[in-house]
N, C-alpha and C positions, 0 to 999 in steps of 0.2 A: 335289642334295647328300645324301649318305647320313646316316642317323641317327648312325652312329659319328663321322663327321666333325664333325657339329654338336656332339656331346658333347665332342670333342677341342678344338674352337674355344672352347667355353664354358669348359673347364678352362684353356685357354691364356690366356684373358682374365683369369684370376685368378692363375694360377701361372706362375712362371718356373723354368726348370731350374736356373739359377744366379743369384747375386746378387753378381757381382764389382763392385768399386769401381774404376773405370778412368779417372777424370779426371786430367788432367795437373796436377802440383803447381805451386803458385805460385812456389816457390823450392826447386828440388831440392837446391841446395847446402846450404841450411839443414836440410833433412830428412836429408841424408847426414851432416852434422855432428852432428845430434842422435843419429842411430843409432850413429855411431862413439863418441860420448861415453858412451852407455849400454850399448855392447856388443851392440846389437840389430841384426838385419838388416832392411832394408826388405822387406816381405812382398809387394809388388806392384811390377811393373816401373815404375810411375809414381809411386812413393813414397807411394801411398795407404795408409792405416794399417789393414791387417788386424790384428785386435786380439788375436790369440792365436798368437804366432809363436815359432819357435825359430831359432837361428843355423843356417847351413848346416854343421852339425856333422858331423864324421867321428869318432864316438866311439872306434872301435877303430883309431885313426889309424895306429899302427905296422903292424898287420896289413894294413890296407887299402892303405897306401902300398907295402908289400912286394908285395902282390898286384898292384897297379897297375903296378909296375915290370916284374913278370913278364908281365903282360898286354900291356904296351907292346912288350916284346921279341917275344912271340908274334904281336902284330899286324903287326909289321914282316915277319914270316916268312909267316904264313898267315891271320891273322885281321883282318877289317876293323873299323874304328871303327864303333860303332853309328850315328854320324851319317851314314856313307856309306849304310848300309841305309835310314835315314830318307829321305835325299835321293832314293834310287832309287825310293821309294814315293810321291813327290809326284804329285798329280793336279790340283791347283788351278792356275788361270791366275795367275801372279805378274807377268806383264808388263802391268801396268796403270798408266796415267798419271793418277793421282788425287792432288790436294793432301793429302787425309787420309792416304793411304799414305806420301807423301813426308814428312809431318810425323812419323809414327811411326818411319820409317827414320832420320830425323835424331836422334830421341830415343835409340833403341837404339844407333845407331852412335857416339854420344857418351857412352854409359854401358856400354861393353863389359865392364867388370869385373862389372857386374850379371849379364851372361850367364854368366860363370864361376860366380857364386854360385848362381844358380838351377840350373845344370847339376850342380853338386855336390849340391844338395838332391835333384835328380831322378835322380841316378845309381842309387839303389836301385830305382827304379820304372820307368824308361824302357823297359828291355828287355821287361818284361812288357806294358806298354802297347802297344809296337810290335807284339808278337806278336798281341795281341788285335785290334788294328786290322787287321792283315793277314788274320786269319781272317775278319773281317767285310768284307773288300775295301773298306776305307775309305781316304781320302787320309791319308798319314802326316804331313801337315802338322798333323793334329789331335793328334798326339803332343805338340805344343808348346802345346796349349790350356791345360793346367794352369799354364803360366808366366803366361799372361794372367789366368787365374782366381785363382790363389793363390800365384804365385811358387814353385810346387812345395813349399809349406809344408803338410805333411799335417795340421797343427793350425790352419791358417788359418781364421779366423772373422770374418765381416764384420758390419757394423752392420745389414745386412739379414737376419741370422740364418742366412746360408749358411755351410756348414762343409765342410772336407775339400779335397783337391787339386782336385776337380771342382766344388766350391762348390754343393752342393745345398741348397736351402732345406728346412725340415722337411717340409712337405707333399709336395713333389715327391719327396723322399727316400723317404717312406712309400709313395708310388705305385709306386716302383720297388724296393720290398722292402728298403730300407735301414733296419733297425731302430734305434730310438733309445731307450735305457733308461739307468738309473743306471749300469749296468755298462759299457755300450758305446754307441758311436754309429757305425752302419754307414756313414754318409756319409764317414767317415774311413778305412774299410776299403779298402786299396789295391786288392784284387782285386774286391770287390763293387761299389765305387763306379765303377771303370773299366768293368765290365760294364754297370752301370746307365747310365752316360754314353753308351756305345756304343749301347745299346738305344734310348735317348731320341733321340740324334742320327740314328740310322737311321730312326726313325719320322718325325722332322722332315724328313729328306731326301725321303722318299716323299711326305709331305704337300705339299712344295713342288716336286714333279715333278723331283727330282734336282738342284735348285739349291742347292749347298752354302753359298753366301754367305747365302741366305735362311734356310737351316737353322741356320747358326751365329748369325745375328742373333736367330732365334727362341729358341735356347738361352739367350741372354742376357736377352731382354726378354719372351719368351712368344710362342707362335705366333699368338695373337689380335692382338697388337700389329702383327706383320708382315703378317698377312692384311688388317687394316684399312688399313695403309699401301698395300698393293698395290691394293686395291679403290679407294682414293681416287685413286691415279694413273691407274688404268684409266678411271675416270669422267671425269677431267680430260684424258684423251688423252695422258698423259705416259708415258715409259718406266717399266717396273716392275722394272728390275734394282736390286740392292742400293744402288748409288751414287746413285740418283735417288729413293729412298724417304725420306719424312719420318718419321724414327725418333727415339727419345730420344737425347740427346747421348751418353750412355754407350754405346749400341749403335752409333751412328755411328762411334765410335772403336774399338769392340771388335773388329770384323772386320779393320780395317786393322792393328791390333796383331798379330794372328795372321799376317797376310800379310807384315808387315814382318819378324817373327821368321823366318818361313820363307825369305824372300829372303836374309837375312843368313846363315842356316845353310846355304843352298844354295851360296853363293859367299862364304865368310867372308874370303878374301884381298882381295876387292874392297873390303871395309870395314875392312881392316887388322886382322882378328881371326883368332885361332887357336883353333879349338874345343877345349874341355876334353875330353880323350879319355875315352870311355866304352866299355869292352869290349863287343863284340857277343856277349854270353853271359849266361845267367840270373844274377841277383844273389842270388835267394832260392829256397828250396823251402818248400812247405807240409808241416807235420808234424801228424799227428793226435795230439792229446794224450790222448784217451780220457776226458777229464773236466776239471774246473776245475784250474788250476795257478797257483801264486804266480809272478809275473813275475820277481821277483828270483831265485827258485830256478831258473826256466827259463833265465835269463841265465847263471847259474853252470854249469848242465849243458851249455849250448851253448858255453861258454867265450867269451862276448862280454859287452860292457857292457850294463847295464840300459837305457841310452839307445838302444843298437842295437835291443834288443827292442821298445822303444816306437816307434821310428821305422819299423820294419818292420810294427808292429801298432798303429798310432795310434788304431784304433777303441776300444781298451780304455781306459776312463776311470779305472779304479781300480788297485789293487795286484795284481790277479789277473784271469784271464779270467772270463767270465761263467759262473756255475754252470749256467745253462740252455743253454749253447753259444752260438755254434759252438765246438766243442772242437778248435781248431786254432791253430797258431802259424806265422808265417813266420820262418825263420831263414836266415842266410847259407848259400849252397850248401856251402861248405867245412865248415860246422858240423853239417849235417843228419844225417849218418850217426851221428856220435858222440852227438848229442842223442837220436836214436831209441833207440840202445843203452842209454843211461842211463835214459831214460824207461821202457823195458821192465822194468827192475829196480826201479823206484821203487814202493813200496807205495802203494796208493790213499790210505791215511790220512795219508801224508806229503806229498801234493801241496799241501795247504793247511794252515796252522796254525789250530787251533781252541782256543777257551777255553770252559770251562763256567762259566756265570754263574748265581748264585743270586739270585733276585729279592728285593730288600729292601723294607721298609716305605717308602712314598712313591714307589716306582718306577712309571714308566709305560713303555710300549713305545717311545714316541718318544724319551724321555730315554735309555733304554738304547741305542737305535740311534745317537743322536748321540754318546754317550760312546765307542762302539766304531767310529765312522766307517763306519756302514752305514745301511740304511734299514729302516723298519718292514716294508715288503713282503718284504725279504730275510729278516728274522727270522721273519715269519709263514710264509714258504715252507719254510724250513729246519726249523722247529720244529713244522710242521703246525698252526699256530694260525689259526683261521678268523675271529677277531675281534681287537680291540686289547686285550682284557681279559687281564691276567696277575695271578697271586696271589703273595703273600709265600711264599717257600720254593720256588717253582717253579724248575726248572733249565732254562736256555736254552743251546743250543749256538750259538756265535757265531764266524764265520770272521774271522780277523784277519791282518794283514800279518806276514810272518815277519821283516821287518826294520823299522827305524824309518821313519816316514812320509817323512822327508827323503830316504831312499835311493831312493824311487820318483820320480826327478827330473822325469819327464815325465807323471806322472799329472795328471788334470785339476785336482786340489786344489793340487799343487805348482806347476803352471804358473800357476794363478790367484794364488797367494801371490807368486810371482816377479814377475808382472805388476803386482800391487798395490804391490809394494815398489820398483818402478822409477820413480824421479823423472823427470818429463818435462824438467826443467832443474835446474841446480845451486842455484837460489835458492828452490825449492819446499819446503814443509813438509807432511808427510803428516798428515791428520786421519782417524781411523777413525770411520766413521758406521754406526750400527746402524739398519736400516730399521724404521720403526714402521707400525702400521696406518694406511692412508690415504695413505701416501707414494707418490710416483711419481718417475720419473727427472726429470721436469720440475720438480716441486716441490723436490726435493733440489738440483738444479742451480741453481734460483733462490736458494736459501738461501746457496749458496756462490759466487754470482756467476760461474757458468760455464754451459756449455750441455750439453744431453743427450748429444750425440755425443761430446764430450770426456769426460764422466762415464762413459759406456758404455765408451769406449776404456780408461780407467784400470782398469776392472774386468772386462775381457774379456767384455763383454755385447753383445748385439744390442739395438737400440732397442725391439724388441717383446718382449724377454724379461720374464717375470713377476718382480715384486718381492715376496718374502715377508717378513713381519715377522720380525725377528731376523737377516736377512741382513747380512753385514758388507761395507761398501763403503769403498774408499779414495778420499779427496778430497785433491787436491794443491793447497794454498793458496799464493798468493804474496803477499808483503807489499804493502800498499797504498802507492802513491806518495803523497806528501804530507809533512806536517810531520815524521813520524818519519824519513823518508829524507832530508829536507832538513837535519836536525840534523847528520847525519854521512854524507858520501858513501860512506865505507867501512862497509859493512853486513854483519854476520854474523847471520842470523836463526836462532834455535833454537826448537824446540817445547818448551814448558813446560806440564806438567800441575799445576795449583795446586788444593789442597783448601781450600775456604772454611772460615774459622775463625770462632769466636764474635766478633761485633762487625764482621765484614767486610761490605761492600757492594760492588757492582760498581764504584762510583766509587772506593772505597778500593783495590781490587785494581788498577784501571786506573792510579791514581796511583802505586802501588807499582812497577808494571812499565813505566811510561812509555808506555802505550797508551791508546786511547780506550774509553769505555764502549760506543759503537756497534760498535767492532771486536770487543770481547768478545762482544757479542750476536750478531754475524754469525758468528763462529767457533764459537759454542755455541748454536745455535738452540733446543735443548731447555731449557737453563738460562736463556738470555736471554729466553725467552717468559714466565718467571715474574715476578710483581710483586716478590717478595723472594727472595733466595737464602738457603739454610739451611746451617748448619755441616755439613760432610761432603760438600756438593755439589762436584763436580770441574769445573774449566773448563780448556780448552786455550787457551794463549796463544802467539802468535808474537812472540818478544821479540828485539829487536836487542841482542845481548850486547856488541857493540862500542860502539854509540852510547849505552850506559847504560840 
């Protein structure tokens, strides 16, 4: 065994290329009902909760529908549906009689509307993915892998900290050149992440002597995991094909999901399904911007919505492209020429809005950065400051958004706010929690009688994401069953913030609002841990306003 292979195996025992969550749901109807109630799509084919999702939106709906009508007419005359091209490039053996494959076929064939939703999400990206796979002479079944990984949600983020359509974890993303900074996350870059996935899958295929099922399994659980399973079967005299390997439950379902999707897309009529038509032509073009540019301004110049800009360029976290590059944007093909023309006449100073800030007494670089929605590193770089020291009267140049923060609807900050404001059910009350030194997801979850996975999902976090003091978390409380609910079956619970007055105690407040002292302490762990409350302290109460 070569030294390089040993290194690769060692890395594979630690890293996985993706971290998709692929277990079957306990109750898909309940998940669908909750998604419908809150206006959110399921982000995974099996209802598993990817924690940073967007609807299968078509932001420029009128334009796209008109274009689709024209494309459909063209298709009838001269142009094939992209699905025909994908079918023609199949290379995997789909004629397999395996219970796990049949199970996945049953799931997808009874949730055909899901296939339409993920096809709509993937419409922007599929043509590019297919072309890149063809260049690499890879099976075009792999074009469906982002459905398994992320439901074609470019903002998909799993509890395992995997991100993007191909669901790279941070370390593997870095290994394949996917930069992750405050400004951008390359794991969500449509072109770069696709190229990285192809490079990784090609390496895995070579490692497993051309066995694509082994390679796909390794993409999910790591090459070391698959290698160990193969060695174990060889030692026991058992077959070493994918179907006979002792692999993690997620991986055992992962490959059958892809094969089931491929079977349905190969012969949709057999499953009473009609493919969502996707034109076999490029959706986007890459435009060199020549420098940093405000995304709202770019949307206006390209004559598309800002959502369309974010969905084509989901790597960008903030209101603008990164000042350090890459200086490029993907825009719809029909908008590219006009965008380039307008960009050529745009003065460099007008690409981004700047403010000149004069340092005041008591300022520090961290506070200035927070007040202007940027980072210390950005301020240091722009203003050529080598330390965190600033002096009163010093002038700082600060890049700021050209429009209100709410206008950048799919920036990381706005997506987080939207996620934190989305109640998981109608009877929940939101409590805002500020992280303190020493806190962990586990300790906060314990305070509020929930679990770490749920708390992370409410806040678009991975279980391994760091918690910094001052970070704001949303906690969705539900009223306790017990005497308060028994008093009145008809219950309308409201969140009340009460300011402690002179003479108040927790017992007095509890009696005033018809709740218990223990409930107040649980809802307010910071105040509840004190021996005495003081005038001016604030407590959050969940009050049944119907039951009195």
